[in-house]
All heavy atoms as TSV, in Angstrom:
chain	resi	resn	atom	element	x	y	z
A	1	VAL	N	N	57.174	63.973	-30.705
A	1	VAL	CA	C	57.586	62.917	-29.789
A	1	VAL	C	C	58.120	63.515	-28.497
A	1	VAL	O	O	57.832	63.021	-27.418
A	1	VAL	CB	C	58.652	62.008	-30.441
A	1	VAL	CG1	C	59.237	61.036	-29.443
A	1	VAL	CG2	C	58.093	61.277	-31.626
A	2	HIS	N	N	58.884	64.583	-28.625
A	2	HIS	CA	C	59.524	65.158	-27.445
A	2	HIS	C	C	58.582	65.963	-26.581
A	2	HIS	O	O	58.945	66.350	-25.487
A	2	HIS	CB	C	60.713	66.010	-27.867
A	2	HIS	CG	C	61.767	65.207	-28.579
A	2	HIS	ND1	N	62.563	64.279	-27.950
A	2	HIS	CD2	C	62.128	65.175	-29.876
A	2	HIS	CE1	C	63.382	63.717	-28.810
A	2	HIS	NE2	N	63.126	64.224	-30.007
A	3	THR	N	N	57.351	66.215	-27.025
A	3	THR	CA	C	56.414	66.988	-26.237
A	3	THR	C	C	55.477	66.106	-25.420
A	3	THR	O	O	54.688	66.612	-24.631
A	3	THR	CB	C	55.554	67.913	-27.136
A	3	THR	OG1	O	54.793	67.111	-28.028
A	3	THR	CG2	C	56.439	68.880	-27.905
A	4	LEU	N	N	55.560	64.795	-25.594
A	4	LEU	CA	C	54.713	63.862	-24.851
A	4	LEU	C	C	55.527	63.172	-23.763
A	4	LEU	O	O	56.713	62.924	-23.926
A	4	LEU	CB	C	54.156	62.777	-25.790
A	4	LEU	CG	C	53.256	63.244	-26.911
A	4	LEU	CD1	C	52.937	62.082	-27.843
A	4	LEU	CD2	C	51.989	63.840	-26.361
A	5	TYR	N	N	54.881	62.882	-22.637
A	5	TYR	CA	C	55.532	62.114	-21.574
A	5	TYR	C	C	55.332	60.637	-21.884
A	5	TYR	O	O	54.223	60.104	-21.822
A	5	TYR	CB	C	54.936	62.462	-20.225
A	5	TYR	CG	C	55.532	61.634	-19.109
A	5	TYR	CD1	C	56.863	61.806	-18.734
A	5	TYR	CD2	C	54.785	60.690	-18.441
A	5	TYR	CE1	C	57.429	61.034	-17.724
A	5	TYR	CE2	C	55.328	59.927	-17.436
A	5	TYR	CZ	C	56.656	60.099	-17.079
A	5	TYR	OH	O	57.218	59.350	-16.082
A	6	LEU	N	N	56.401	59.977	-22.272
A	6	LEU	CA	C	56.379	58.561	-22.632
A	6	LEU	C	C	57.534	57.880	-21.920
A	6	LEU	O	O	58.618	57.707	-22.463
A	6	LEU	CB	C	56.499	58.405	-24.146
A	6	LEU	CG	C	55.397	59.106	-24.954
A	6	LEU	CD1	C	55.796	59.215	-26.409
A	6	LEU	CD2	C	54.091	58.379	-24.795
A	7	PRO	N	N	57.329	57.466	-20.664
A	7	PRO	CA	C	58.450	56.973	-19.849
A	7	PRO	C	C	59.130	55.715	-20.352
A	7	PRO	O	O	60.275	55.472	-20.043
A	7	PRO	CB	C	57.809	56.736	-18.485
A	7	PRO	CG	C	56.360	56.542	-18.766
A	7	PRO	CD	C	56.059	57.395	-19.968
A	8	HIS	N	N	58.484	54.902	-21.146
A	8	HIS	CA	C	59.099	53.652	-21.616
A	8	HIS	C	C	59.376	53.673	-23.107
A	8	HIS	O	O	59.524	52.623	-23.734
A	8	HIS	CB	C	58.204	52.465	-21.247
A	8	HIS	CG	C	57.933	52.376	-19.791
A	8	HIS	ND1	N	58.888	52.013	-18.890
A	8	HIS	CD2	C	56.825	52.660	-19.074
A	8	HIS	CE1	C	58.379	52.039	-17.679
A	8	HIS	NE2	N	57.128	52.437	-17.762
A	9	LEU	N	N	59.487	54.849	-23.669
A	9	LEU	CA	C	59.728	55.010	-25.093
A	9	LEU	C	C	61.191	54.742	-25.438
A	9	LEU	O	O	62.083	55.190	-24.733
A	9	LEU	CB	C	59.377	56.433	-25.526
A	9	LEU	CG	C	59.753	56.801	-26.962
A	9	LEU	CD1	C	58.747	56.196	-27.926
A	9	LEU	CD2	C	59.810	58.291	-27.134
A	10	ILE	N	N	61.397	54.031	-26.512
A	10	ILE	CA	C	62.722	53.896	-27.100
A	10	ILE	C	C	62.617	54.477	-28.495
A	10	ILE	O	O	61.815	54.020	-29.310
A	10	ILE	CB	C	63.176	52.419	-27.175
A	10	ILE	CG1	C	63.309	51.846	-25.786
A	10	ILE	CG2	C	64.487	52.324	-27.945
A	10	ILE	CD1	C	63.599	50.367	-25.761
A	11	LEU	N	N	63.388	55.496	-28.755
A	11	LEU	CA	C	63.358	56.178	-30.045
A	11	LEU	C	C	64.586	55.789	-30.839
A	11	LEU	O	O	65.705	55.971	-30.372
A	11	LEU	CB	C	63.307	57.689	-29.834
A	11	LEU	CG	C	63.293	58.550	-31.084
A	11	LEU	CD1	C	62.017	58.311	-31.872
A	11	LEU	CD2	C	63.397	60.019	-30.693
A	12	SER	N	N	64.376	55.240	-32.019
A	12	SER	CA	C	65.473	54.877	-32.902
A	12	SER	C	C	65.343	55.686	-34.177
A	12	SER	O	O	64.249	55.807	-34.733
A	12	SER	CB	C	65.423	53.398	-33.253
A	12	SER	OG	O	65.565	52.617	-32.090
A	13	VAL	N	N	66.446	56.213	-34.643
A	13	VAL	CA	C	66.439	57.047	-35.841
A	13	VAL	C	C	67.417	56.454	-36.851
A	13	VAL	O	O	68.543	56.132	-36.510
A	13	VAL	CB	C	66.852	58.502	-35.500
A	13	VAL	CG1	C	66.888	59.357	-36.744
A	13	VAL	CG2	C	65.918	59.080	-34.447
A	14	LEU	N	N	66.942	56.322	-38.087
A	14	LEU	CA	C	67.794	55.839	-39.164
A	14	LEU	C	C	67.888	56.925	-40.224
A	14	LEU	O	O	66.882	57.552	-40.571
A	14	LEU	CB	C	67.200	54.593	-39.823
A	14	LEU	CG	C	67.105	53.344	-38.977
A	14	LEU	CD1	C	66.427	52.247	-39.774
A	14	LEU	CD2	C	68.477	52.896	-38.555
A	15	SER	N	N	69.068	57.123	-40.760
A	15	SER	CA	C	69.223	58.050	-41.874
A	15	SER	C	C	68.965	57.285	-43.159
A	15	SER	O	O	69.020	56.052	-43.186
A	15	SER	CB	C	70.623	58.653	-41.865
A	15	SER	OG	O	71.565	57.652	-42.174
A	16	PRO	N	N	68.661	57.998	-44.237
A	16	PRO	CA	C	68.411	57.304	-45.514
A	16	PRO	C	C	69.597	56.451	-45.968
A	16	PRO	O	O	69.413	55.477	-46.696
A	16	PRO	CB	C	68.164	58.436	-46.501
A	16	PRO	CG	C	67.705	59.571	-45.658
A	16	PRO	CD	C	68.436	59.429	-44.356
A	17	ASP	N	N	70.783	56.781	-45.533
A	17	ASP	CA	C	71.963	56.004	-45.933
A	17	ASP	C	C	72.460	55.104	-44.802
A	17	ASP	O	O	73.646	54.910	-44.633
A	17	ASP	CB	C	73.065	56.947	-46.398
A	17	ASP	CG	C	73.460	57.962	-45.347
A	17	ASP	OD1	O	72.716	58.153	-44.367
A	17	ASP	OD2	O	74.528	58.567	-45.493
A	18	HIS	N	N	71.522	54.526	-44.029
A	18	HIS	CA	C	71.890	53.687	-42.886
A	18	HIS	C	C	72.688	52.471	-43.329
A	18	HIS	O	O	72.716	52.116	-44.492
A	18	HIS	CB	C	70.661	53.298	-42.062
A	18	HIS	CG	C	69.680	52.448	-42.806
A	18	HIS	ND1	N	68.668	52.980	-43.541
A	18	HIS	CD2	C	69.551	51.102	-42.914
A	18	HIS	CE1	C	67.961	52.011	-44.079
A	18	HIS	NE2	N	68.480	50.861	-43.724
A	19	VAL	N	N	73.285	51.823	-42.359
A	19	VAL	CA	C	74.158	50.672	-42.608
A	19	VAL	C	C	73.371	49.504	-43.184
A	19	VAL	O	O	72.148	49.532	-43.262
A	19	VAL	CB	C	74.880	50.245	-41.317
A	19	VAL	CG1	C	75.806	51.327	-40.850
A	19	VAL	CG2	C	73.877	49.881	-40.246
A	20	ALA	N	N	74.063	48.473	-43.527
A	20	ALA	CA	C	73.435	47.286	-44.123
A	20	ALA	C	C	72.342	46.722	-43.220
A	20	ALA	O	O	72.448	46.756	-41.997
A	20	ALA	CB	C	74.503	46.232	-44.371
A	21	GLU	N	N	71.308	46.222	-43.835
A	21	GLU	CA	C	70.146	45.677	-43.126
A	21	GLU	C	C	70.545	44.657	-42.062
A	21	GLU	O	O	70.002	44.661	-40.961
A	21	GLU	CB	C	69.215	45.033	-44.161
A	21	GLU	CG	C	67.933	44.497	-43.621
A	21	GLU	CD	C	66.825	45.523	-43.545
A	21	GLU	OE1	O	67.022	46.671	-43.947
A	21	GLU	OE2	O	65.749	45.139	-43.063
A	22	ALA	N	N	71.477	43.790	-42.339
A	22	ALA	CA	C	71.876	42.739	-41.401
A	22	ALA	C	C	72.501	43.314	-40.140
A	22	ALA	O	O	72.471	42.672	-39.092
A	22	ALA	CB	C	72.831	41.775	-42.074
A	23	ALA	N	N	73.045	44.519	-40.205
A	23	ALA	CA	C	73.682	45.119	-39.050
A	23	ALA	C	C	72.703	45.823	-38.128
A	23	ALA	O	O	73.057	46.222	-37.024
A	23	ALA	CB	C	74.751	46.105	-39.499
A	24	LEU	N	N	71.454	45.974	-38.556
A	24	LEU	CA	C	70.457	46.666	-37.742
A	24	LEU	C	C	69.872	45.746	-36.683
A	24	LEU	O	O	69.756	44.528	-36.901
A	24	LEU	CB	C	69.300	47.150	-38.634
A	24	LEU	CG	C	69.609	48.232	-39.643
A	24	LEU	CD1	C	68.406	48.467	-40.546
A	24	LEU	CD2	C	70.017	49.512	-38.949
A	25	PRO	N	N	69.457	46.296	-35.538
A	25	PRO	CA	C	68.738	45.465	-34.567
A	25	PRO	C	C	67.447	44.943	-35.192
A	25	PRO	O	O	66.846	45.597	-36.060
A	25	PRO	CB	C	68.419	46.445	-33.439
A	25	PRO	CG	C	69.340	47.593	-33.625
A	25	PRO	CD	C	69.651	47.646	-35.095
A	26	GLU	N	N	67.002	43.805	-34.797
A	26	GLU	CA	C	65.831	43.149	-35.388
A	26	GLU	C	C	64.621	44.061	-35.522
A	26	GLU	O	O	63.997	44.080	-36.591
A	26	GLU	CB	C	65.465	41.902	-34.586
A	26	GLU	CG	C	64.300	41.123	-35.161
A	26	GLU	CD	C	64.577	40.558	-36.552
A	26	GLU	OE1	O	65.722	40.187	-36.829
A	26	GLU	OE2	O	63.640	40.501	-37.352
A	27	PRO	N	N	64.229	44.848	-34.510
A	27	PRO	CA	C	63.031	45.679	-34.671
A	27	PRO	C	C	63.135	46.728	-35.781
A	27	PRO	O	O	62.117	47.204	-36.272
A	27	PRO	CB	C	62.889	46.379	-33.317
A	27	PRO	CG	C	63.665	45.545	-32.376
A	27	PRO	CD	C	64.766	44.930	-33.181
A	28	LEU	N	N	64.337	47.073	-36.211
A	28	LEU	CA	C	64.502	48.100	-37.246
A	28	LEU	C	C	64.597	47.532	-38.642
A	28	LEU	O	O	64.471	48.258	-39.624
A	28	LEU	CB	C	65.745	48.944	-36.958
A	28	LEU	CG	C	65.746	49.719	-35.642
A	28	LEU	CD1	C	67.051	50.482	-35.485
A	28	LEU	CD2	C	64.562	50.642	-35.559
A	29	ARG	N	N	64.779	46.245	-38.753
A	29	ARG	CA	C	64.930	45.636	-40.089
A	29	ARG	C	C	63.630	45.740	-40.868
A	29	ARG	O	O	62.551	45.514	-40.347
A	29	ARG	CB	C	65.335	44.180	-39.950
A	29	ARG	CG	C	66.735	44.042	-39.409
A	29	ARG	CD	C	67.169	42.626	-39.336
A	29	ARG	NE	N	68.421	42.563	-38.586
A	29	ARG	CZ	C	68.916	41.463	-38.075
A	29	ARG	NH1	N	68.298	40.305	-38.247
A	29	ARG	NH2	N	70.049	41.488	-37.408
A	30	GLY	N	N	63.756	46.094	-42.126
A	30	GLY	CA	C	62.590	46.186	-42.990
A	30	GLY	C	C	61.839	47.497	-42.912
A	30	GLY	O	O	60.879	47.698	-43.649
A	31	LYS	N	N	62.241	48.396	-42.042
A	31	LYS	CA	C	61.573	49.690	-41.923
A	31	LYS	C	C	62.165	50.635	-42.961
A	31	LYS	O	O	63.365	50.801	-43.047
A	31	LYS	CB	C	61.736	50.292	-40.524
A	31	LYS	CG	C	61.282	49.387	-39.391
A	31	LYS	CD	C	59.818	49.019	-39.502
A	31	LYS	CE	C	59.327	48.215	-38.341
A	31	LYS	NZ	N	59.552	46.785	-38.420
A	32	VAL	N	N	61.311	51.198	-43.782
A	32	VAL	CA	C	61.762	52.098	-44.849
A	32	VAL	C	C	60.952	53.387	-44.797
A	32	VAL	O	O	59.882	53.444	-44.192
A	32	VAL	CB	C	61.602	51.439	-46.234
A	32	VAL	CG1	C	62.494	50.217	-46.362
A	32	VAL	CG2	C	60.160	51.047	-46.489
A	33	SER	N	N	61.470	54.414	-45.452
A	33	SER	CA	C	60.727	55.671	-45.511
A	33	SER	C	C	59.643	55.570	-46.586
A	33	SER	O	O	59.752	54.812	-47.534
A	33	SER	CB	C	61.662	56.840	-45.790
A	33	SER	OG	O	62.196	56.735	-47.084
A	34	ALA	N	N	58.608	56.357	-46.400
A	34	ALA	CA	C	57.509	56.402	-47.369
A	34	ALA	C	C	57.752	57.546	-48.328
A	34	ALA	O	O	57.757	58.710	-47.941
A	34	ALA	CB	C	56.182	56.585	-46.639
A	35	ASP	N	N	58.015	57.218	-49.563
A	35	ASP	CA	C	58.254	58.221	-50.603
A	35	ASP	C	C	59.347	59.206	-50.250
A	35	ASP	O	O	59.278	60.389	-50.572
A	35	ASP	CB	C	56.960	58.980	-50.923
A	35	ASP	CG	C	55.858	58.072	-51.423
A	35	ASP	OD1	O	56.185	57.135	-52.182
A	35	ASP	OD2	O	54.689	58.288	-51.072
A	36	GLY	N	N	60.362	58.738	-49.538
A	36	GLY	CA	C	61.492	59.600	-49.176
A	36	GLY	C	C	61.213	60.591	-48.061
A	36	GLY	O	O	62.062	61.408	-47.732
A	37	ARG	N	N	60.038	60.528	-47.459
A	37	ARG	CA	C	59.673	61.441	-46.370
A	37	ARG	C	C	60.060	60.848	-45.033
A	37	ARG	O	O	60.153	59.624	-44.907
A	37	ARG	CB	C	58.178	61.732	-46.390
A	37	ARG	CG	C	57.713	62.431	-47.664
A	37	ARG	CD	C	56.242	62.664	-47.640
A	37	ARG	NE	N	55.567	61.379	-47.719
A	37	ARG	CZ	C	54.266	61.200	-47.693
A	37	ARG	NH1	N	53.466	62.227	-47.580
A	37	ARG	NH2	N	53.736	60.006	-47.776
A	38	PRO	N	N	60.258	61.692	-44.006
A	38	PRO	CA	C	60.458	61.153	-42.663
A	38	PRO	C	C	59.271	60.270	-42.306
A	38	PRO	O	O	58.110	60.647	-42.517
A	38	PRO	CB	C	60.521	62.394	-41.784
A	38	PRO	CG	C	60.965	63.477	-42.701
A	38	PRO	CD	C	60.333	63.148	-44.029
A	39	THR	N	N	59.553	59.085	-41.791
A	39	THR	CA	C	58.523	58.080	-41.569
A	39	THR	C	C	58.691	57.486	-40.174
A	39	THR	O	O	59.798	57.228	-39.748
A	39	THR	CB	C	58.635	56.971	-42.631
A	39	THR	OG1	O	58.570	57.578	-43.925
A	39	THR	CG2	C	57.531	55.940	-42.505
A	40	ALA	N	N	57.564	57.258	-39.505
A	40	ALA	CA	C	57.615	56.681	-38.153
A	40	ALA	C	C	56.811	55.391	-38.105
A	40	ALA	O	O	55.795	55.258	-38.785
A	40	ALA	CB	C	57.045	57.669	-37.145
A	41	TYR	N	N	57.290	54.471	-37.311
A	41	TYR	CA	C	56.588	53.237	-36.998
A	41	TYR	C	C	56.474	53.204	-35.482
A	41	TYR	O	O	57.445	53.475	-34.771
A	41	TYR	CB	C	57.398	52.010	-37.427
A	41	TYR	CG	C	57.598	51.880	-38.916
A	41	TYR	CD1	C	58.617	52.580	-39.575
A	41	TYR	CD2	C	56.811	51.027	-39.665
A	41	TYR	CE1	C	58.813	52.443	-40.940
A	41	TYR	CE2	C	57.009	50.870	-41.021
A	41	TYR	CZ	C	58.014	51.585	-41.645
A	41	TYR	OH	O	58.199	51.425	-43.001
A	42	VAL	N	N	55.330	52.845	-34.959
A	42	VAL	CA	C	55.155	52.684	-33.518
A	42	VAL	C	C	54.967	51.202	-33.254
A	42	VAL	O	O	54.039	50.584	-33.770
A	42	VAL	CB	C	53.950	53.506	-33.003
A	42	VAL	CG1	C	53.720	53.256	-31.518
A	42	VAL	CG2	C	54.188	54.997	-33.253
A	43	CYS	N	N	55.885	50.646	-32.473
A	43	CYS	CA	C	55.858	49.223	-32.194
A	43	CYS	C	C	55.555	48.972	-30.726
A	43	CYS	O	O	56.123	49.629	-29.849
A	43	CYS	CB	C	57.198	48.592	-32.558
A	43	CYS	SG	S	57.681	48.880	-34.277
A	44	ARG	N	N	54.674	48.034	-30.501
A	44	ARG	CA	C	54.301	47.625	-29.142
A	44	ARG	C	C	54.200	46.103	-29.127
A	44	ARG	O	O	53.550	45.514	-29.971
A	44	ARG	CB	C	52.949	48.216	-28.755
A	44	ARG	CG	C	52.987	49.717	-28.582
A	44	ARG	CD	C	51.634	50.205	-28.057
A	44	ARG	NE	N	51.695	51.616	-27.748
A	44	ARG	CZ	C	51.250	52.582	-28.543
A	44	ARG	NH1	N	50.735	52.277	-29.710
A	44	ARG	NH2	N	51.341	53.836	-28.169
A	45	GLN	N	N	54.826	45.507	-28.136
A	45	GLN	CA	C	54.765	44.065	-27.943
A	45	GLN	C	C	55.000	43.286	-29.246
A	45	GLN	O	O	54.219	42.428	-29.641
A	45	GLN	CB	C	53.435	43.688	-27.293
A	45	GLN	CG	C	53.274	44.317	-25.941
A	45	GLN	CD	C	51.976	43.957	-25.264
A	45	GLN	OE1	O	51.180	43.163	-25.779
A	45	GLN	NE2	N	51.749	44.499	-24.095
A	46	PHE	N	N	56.079	43.637	-29.929
A	46	PHE	CA	C	56.554	42.942	-31.123
A	46	PHE	C	C	55.682	43.127	-32.367
A	46	PHE	O	O	55.821	42.384	-33.330
A	46	PHE	CB	C	56.766	41.447	-30.836
A	46	PHE	CG	C	57.640	41.194	-29.657
A	46	PHE	CD1	C	57.092	40.793	-28.444
A	46	PHE	CD2	C	59.006	41.402	-29.730
A	46	PHE	CE1	C	57.903	40.567	-27.345
A	46	PHE	CE2	C	59.814	41.180	-28.636
A	46	PHE	CZ	C	59.265	40.780	-27.440
A	47	THR	N	N	54.772	44.091	-32.337
A	47	THR	CA	C	53.927	44.391	-33.501
A	47	THR	C	C	54.037	45.866	-33.823
A	47	THR	O	O	53.889	46.707	-32.935
A	47	THR	CB	C	52.458	44.034	-33.229
A	47	THR	OG1	O	52.385	42.650	-32.876
A	47	THR	CG2	C	51.597	44.284	-34.443
A	48	CYS	N	N	54.298	46.190	-35.089
A	48	CYS	CA	C	54.485	47.589	-35.489
A	48	CYS	C	C	53.300	48.085	-36.292
A	48	CYS	O	O	52.678	47.336	-37.051
A	48	CYS	CB	C	55.751	47.753	-36.324
A	48	CYS	SG	S	57.238	47.351	-35.386
A	49	SER	N	N	53.026	49.370	-36.130
A	49	SER	CA	C	51.959	50.019	-36.906
A	49	SER	C	C	52.412	50.156	-38.351
A	49	SER	O	O	53.595	50.064	-38.656
A	49	SER	CB	C	51.714	51.411	-36.336
A	49	SER	OG	O	52.808	52.285	-36.653
A	50	PRO	N	N	51.471	50.426	-39.227
A	50	PRO	CA	C	51.867	50.817	-40.580
A	50	PRO	C	C	52.633	52.145	-40.487
A	50	PRO	O	O	52.496	52.884	-39.498
A	50	PRO	CB	C	50.531	51.020	-41.300
A	50	PRO	CG	C	49.540	50.251	-40.510
A	50	PRO	CD	C	50.022	50.309	-39.085
A	51	PRO	N	N	53.450	52.457	-41.464
A	51	PRO	CA	C	54.234	53.695	-41.397
A	51	PRO	C	C	53.338	54.935	-41.465
A	51	PRO	O	O	52.318	54.930	-42.160
A	51	PRO	CB	C	55.138	53.621	-42.628
A	51	PRO	CG	C	54.451	52.659	-43.554
A	51	PRO	CD	C	53.687	51.710	-42.693
A	52	VAL	N	N	53.713	55.958	-40.714
A	52	VAL	CA	C	53.014	57.245	-40.762
A	52	VAL	C	C	54.024	58.336	-41.078
A	52	VAL	O	O	55.209	58.226	-40.740
A	52	VAL	CB	C	52.272	57.567	-39.445
A	52	VAL	CG1	C	51.162	56.564	-39.185
A	52	VAL	CG2	C	53.222	57.618	-38.261
A	53	THR	N	N	53.550	59.389	-41.724
A	53	THR	CA	C	54.469	60.461	-42.134
A	53	THR	C	C	54.078	61.823	-41.618
A	53	THR	O	O	54.804	62.792	-41.830
A	53	THR	CB	C	54.556	60.523	-43.670
A	53	THR	OG1	O	53.260	60.713	-44.202
A	53	THR	CG2	C	55.171	59.247	-44.246
A	54	SER	N	N	52.964	61.937	-40.920
A	54	SER	CA	C	52.567	63.247	-40.414
A	54	SER	C	C	52.715	63.290	-38.896
A	54	SER	O	O	52.502	62.277	-38.208
A	54	SER	CB	C	51.125	63.570	-40.796
A	54	SER	OG	O	50.218	62.839	-40.009
A	55	PRO	N	N	53.047	64.458	-38.350
A	55	PRO	CA	C	53.143	64.579	-36.892
A	55	PRO	C	C	51.823	64.240	-36.198
A	55	PRO	O	O	51.814	63.635	-35.137
A	55	PRO	CB	C	53.513	66.046	-36.687
A	55	PRO	CG	C	54.168	66.454	-37.959
A	55	PRO	CD	C	53.469	65.675	-39.033
A	56	GLU	N	N	50.705	64.588	-36.823
A	56	GLU	CA	C	49.403	64.314	-36.215
A	56	GLU	C	C	49.143	62.818	-36.130
A	56	GLU	O	O	48.646	62.320	-35.107
A	56	GLU	CB	C	48.293	64.994	-37.030
A	56	GLU	CG	C	48.380	66.511	-37.057
A	56	GLU	CD	C	49.387	67.046	-38.067
A	56	GLU	OE1	O	49.819	66.307	-38.995
A	56	GLU	OE2	O	49.783	68.207	-37.923
A	57	ALA	N	N	49.472	62.094	-37.167
A	57	ALA	CA	C	49.276	60.639	-37.159
A	57	ALA	C	C	50.188	59.974	-36.126
A	57	ALA	O	O	49.774	59.058	-35.422
A	57	ALA	CB	C	49.523	60.061	-38.547
A	58	LEU	N	N	51.419	60.461	-36.021
A	58	LEU	CA	C	52.340	59.905	-35.026
A	58	LEU	C	C	51.835	60.187	-33.619
A	58	LEU	O	O	51.840	59.306	-32.772
A	58	LEU	CB	C	53.737	60.490	-35.223
A	58	LEU	CG	C	54.779	60.045	-34.208
A	58	LEU	CD1	C	54.924	58.534	-34.164
A	58	LEU	CD2	C	56.130	60.717	-34.508
A	59	ARG	N	N	51.394	61.400	-33.363
A	59	ARG	CA	C	50.866	61.742	-32.035
A	59	ARG	C	C	49.691	60.829	-31.676
A	59	ARG	O	O	49.596	60.328	-30.554
A	59	ARG	CB	C	50.448	63.188	-31.989
A	59	ARG	CG	C	49.901	63.621	-30.632
A	59	ARG	CD	C	49.554	65.098	-30.592
A	59	ARG	NE	N	50.738	65.918	-30.590
A	59	ARG	CZ	C	51.413	66.228	-29.493
A	59	ARG	NH1	N	51.042	65.780	-28.330
A	59	ARG	NH2	N	52.480	66.998	-29.573
A	60	ALA	N	N	48.793	60.593	-32.621
A	60	ALA	CA	C	47.632	59.732	-32.356
A	60	ALA	C	C	48.073	58.312	-32.012
A	60	ALA	O	O	47.529	57.701	-31.080
A	60	ALA	CB	C	46.699	59.729	-33.572
A	61	LEU	N	N	49.056	57.789	-32.725
A	61	LEU	CA	C	49.556	56.430	-32.413
A	61	LEU	C	C	50.208	56.371	-31.046
A	61	LEU	O	O	50.054	55.415	-30.321
A	61	LEU	CB	C	50.569	55.993	-33.484
A	61	LEU	CG	C	50.017	55.529	-34.807
A	61	LEU	CD1	C	51.148	55.284	-35.791
A	61	LEU	CD2	C	49.197	54.278	-34.628
A	62	LEU	N	N	50.966	57.403	-30.695
A	62	LEU	CA	C	51.652	57.403	-29.407
A	62	LEU	C	C	50.693	57.561	-28.236
A	62	LEU	O	O	50.939	57.042	-27.164
A	62	LEU	CB	C	52.701	58.522	-29.376
A	62	LEU	CG	C	53.894	58.323	-30.301
A	62	LEU	CD1	C	54.768	59.564	-30.302
A	62	LEU	CD2	C	54.688	57.080	-29.889
A	63	LYS	N	N	49.605	58.257	-28.454
A	63	LYS	CA	C	48.615	58.446	-27.395
A	63	LYS	C	C	47.695	57.256	-27.224
A	63	LYS	O	O	47.049	57.122	-26.188
A	63	LYS	CB	C	47.792	59.702	-27.649
A	63	LYS	CG	C	48.566	60.982	-27.386
A	63	LYS	CD	C	47.637	62.165	-27.512
A	63	LYS	CE	C	48.289	63.409	-26.955
A	63	LYS	NZ	N	47.346	64.546	-26.949
A	64	ALA	N	N	47.620	56.400	-28.252
A	64	ALA	CA	C	46.704	55.232	-28.190
A	64	ALA	C	C	47.153	54.232	-27.165
A	64	ALA	O	O	48.293	54.093	-26.839
A	64	ALA	CB	C	46.608	54.585	-29.562
């Protein structure tokens, strides 16, 4: 993520022990890790991608 120029990117990070679901901002609610691995969702115009867990898959989504 940090190697791409993405001027309008908002990056949100949640730890596995994040606060209660109701306290999260709406775009983060319902986002979970895949099999305990670091997981990314790319959201554009109120629609999020399926979760990805590899750097290559994340890069492809961000470049799309």
